[in-house]
C-alpha positions in Angstrom: -105.8 -71.9 153.3 -102.0 -72.2 152.8 -102.3 -74.6 149.9 -104.8 -72.2 148.2 -102.4 -69.2 148.5 -99.4 -71.2 147.3 -101.4 -72.3 144.2 -102.3 -68.7 143.5 -98.6 -67.7 143.7 -97.6 -70.5 141.3 -100.3 -69.5 138.8 -99.2 -65.8 139.0 -95.6 -66.9 138.6 -96.4 -69.0 135.5 -98.4 -66.0 133.9 -95.4 -63.7 134.6 -92.9 -66.1 133.0 -95.2 -66.6 130.0 -95.5 -62.8 129.5 -91.7 -62.4 129.8 -91.0 -65.2 127.4 -93.6 -64.5 124.7 -94.0 -60.8 123.5 -97.5 -59.6 124.2 -99.0 -57.8 121.3 -102.0 -56.7 123.4 -99.8 -54.4 125.5 -98.2 -52.9 122.4 -101.6 -52.1 121.0 -102.7 -50.5 124.3 -99.6 -48.2 124.6 
């Protein structure tokens, strides 16, 4: 259980860092 939750946090953190590093054009189109 703990390992699964930790893996989820790591994946979410990686996605957040990727969004922060690379500008997302999809968000600009939505706004």
